[in-house]
N, C-alpha and C positions, 0 to 999 in steps of 0.2 A: 504493500500500500504506500503511495507517495507520501513523503513526509518532509524531505529537505526542499529548499527553495527551487532547485533545478527540476526536481520531479514535479513539484506543484506547477511550475511554469509549463511543463509539457502538457499537463492535464488542462490548464487554462487555455493554452493554444488549441488543443484538440477540441474542446467543447465550445469554443467561441464561434464556430462555423456552423451555419444552419444545416448544411449537407451532412456533416459529421454527427450532429445531434440526431438527424433523421436516421442515419445508419445505426446509431446506438439504440434508438427506440425500436427499430426494425429487428435488431438482434435480440432485443429483450423478449421477443416472442418465440425465440428459438434459434438454433444454428441455421446459417444460410450459406449458399454458395455465392461466389463472387458475382456470378451471372444474375442471381436473384436479387442481390443487393443493388446491382447496376440498374435493374428494371424498376426497383422501388425508389431509389434515391438519385438516379441519374448516373450516366457513365462518364461524364466529364471529370477528368482528374481523379477518377475513382481510386486508382492505385496509390496516388498521393494521399488521399484522405484515409485509406485503410492503413497505410504505413504510419501516419501520424497517430492514429488511434492505438496502433500496436506499440509504438514507441512510448506512449503515455501509460501503457499497462492496462488500458481499458478493454482491449479485445485480444483474442488469440487467433492466429492464422495457421491452419494446418492444411497444406496442399491448396485445394480450391475452396476450402470451407472456412468460414469465419464464425467465431462465437464470442460471447462476452466472457471476460476473465472474471475471477471471483471479485476483484476490486471493481470491475465495471458493473457487475450486478449490484454490489453494495452502493456504488456511486449513484446509480439510477434510483435505488430504493431510498437513499437519503434525499435525493432531489425531489422525489414524489412526496415524501413527508414534509419537506419544506413548502412545497406548493399547496399542501393541504393545511398549512399554517402551524404544523407541529414544530416545536423548537424555536418559534418566532417570538417568544416572550422576551421583552427587553431586559427583564430582571435576570435572565439566564445568559444574556449576551456578554461577550468578552470585548474589552477595548481592542481596537484594531491599530495596526501599524502599516505604513507603506514600506515594504521590505526591499523594493527594487524599482528603479526607473530604467526600463530595459532599452527602449528605442525612441529616437526622435527622428521622424521621417517627414518629407514634404507632404503637405495636406492635399488631398485630391481636389477639393473644391477651389482652393486658392494656393498655388505653388509658392507664393511668397510667405505662407504661414506653415505651421507644422502640426503634426499629430504625434502623440506620445502614447506608449504602452507601459503600464506599471503593474506591480503585484501588491495585493493587500493581504495581510494575514492577521488573525486566522480568517479563512473564507467566511463571509457574512451569511451566505445561504439565505434562508427565508426571512431573516431579520430585515433585509432590504425592503420587503413589501410593507413592513410596519413603519419603516423610516421614511417612506415616500412623502408624507405630508410636511416634513421639516424643510423640504426644498420647494420654493415658490413655483418653479416650473419643472418639478420632478414627476416622472411617470414610471410606474413599475410595469414591465412587460412579462406576462406569464410565458409568452411564446419563446423568448430567449433567456428567461430567468435572470433579468437584469433591471437595474434602476437607471433610468435615463434622465439626466438633468440638463436643461437648456438655460444658458445665461447669455442673452443676446445671440451672437453667432457661434459661441463656444458650446460644444456638446460633450458632456462627460457621461460615460457609460460604465457602471459598476456591475460586474457579473457576480452571480452567487458563488462562483468558483474562486473569486478573489482577483480576477483580472480587471484592470481599470484602463480605459482608453479616454483620451481627451483630444478633440479636434479643434482646428482653427486657433492655435496659440502662436505667440510671436517668438518665444525662445524657451530654452530649457529652464531658465530661471523662473519664467511664468508658470511652466509646468509644475515645477517643484513647489512654488507658492500655492498654486491651486490644490495640489495634492495635500499639502500641509493643512490648508483651510478645510478641505474635505474631511480629513482625518479628525480634526478638532471638532467639527460640527457633529459628526457621527458619534464620537466619544462622549460629547456633552449630553447627547440624547440618551446614550446607553447608561451614563452615570445617573441620570434622573430615573431610569428604570420604568418610565411611563410612556406608553405609545401615544404619539401626537394625534390630535383630532383630525379626522378626514377632512378634505377640502375639495372644492370643485376642480375637475380635470381641466388641463390646458391642451392646446393643440399647436402644431407648427404651421407655418404659412406655406403655400404652394411653392414659393421661390426657394425655400430651403430643401424641398424635395427635388426640385428642378436641378439644383446644383450638382446632384449626384447621378442624374440620368445621363445617357450617352450624348444628348443634345445634338443628335444628327437629323432629327425630324424625318426619320425614315418611313414613318407611317405604318409599320408592321403591326403596331398595337391597335390600329384602326382610327387613331386620332390624327388631326392635322399637324400637330407639333408636339414636342416633348413637354412644353409648358402646359398645353391643353391636357395632356395625359396626367401631369402633376395635379391639375385642378380636379380632374375626374377622380383621381386616386384619393384625394382629400375628401371628396364627396361620397366615397364609397361606391362610385359608379364603374370602377374597373379595379384590377388587381395587378400587383407587381409582375406576376408570371406572364402577363400579356406583353411585357417588354422583353422579347426574346433575346435582343442583343446583350442584356444583362447576364445571360447565362454563359457568355463567352469568358474565358479565363482572364482576359485583360480587364474585365469589369468586376472581378470577384470582390475586390475591396469596396467598390461602389455599392454593390448589392448588399454587403454586410451593413454598410452605413444606412442604406434605405430600409433594411429590415429593422434597424434600431429606431429610425424615425417613424416607422409605421406604428410604433406603440402609441403615437399621438393621434392616429387617425381614428 
């Protein structure tokens, strides 16, 4: 079972991707061949996804068959309990620390700015759902098991596994400052031991969705432009899977960002 920072990092990376989460849930139903997994989760970069899950200790590969490892089964069981609200009592939560700031990369929406990836320990799990109201523009997504916080153009995503991403920042110094403020805000709430009162949900604007679309106006989705698609997406009149170019490997990170933003739709 992963315990040191490097092992936790592998699990965070593996479970931060929608396709790999789909593979895990599919294998939770029983052992499957690689061909069956491809039919259920998609064949694009399938070998890569399976290798990452194996390296994280979540699955086992024997010949052409994949199965959940013992840790993988326990991981999904713990995730299910978190989603049901078990273990989300703040009185039982432990203070968190930012254990590592791993990467500072150019931001997709604006190459003059950056996105960063960090690790939080211990993994917050279901506590994130309880903490949602302490952030004015925070939204918990059951789909990805993460708390998404929007502050103007900056979007912070905290996954239950402990992975933290921040987009549209200006420097590593800003990243570390935001992470420190995030840690302090969460720990103050944990110290009080009382769940914040629920509040009205917030939503992102179509332009924020548009930033991460291909912006080619190809029309494959059936809309006249990518911006029209963003408006229809916000209105619940279409879905992300209608934008087939997003399935191309070069748009993989864009798709992950859009899946995060979809929590506000």
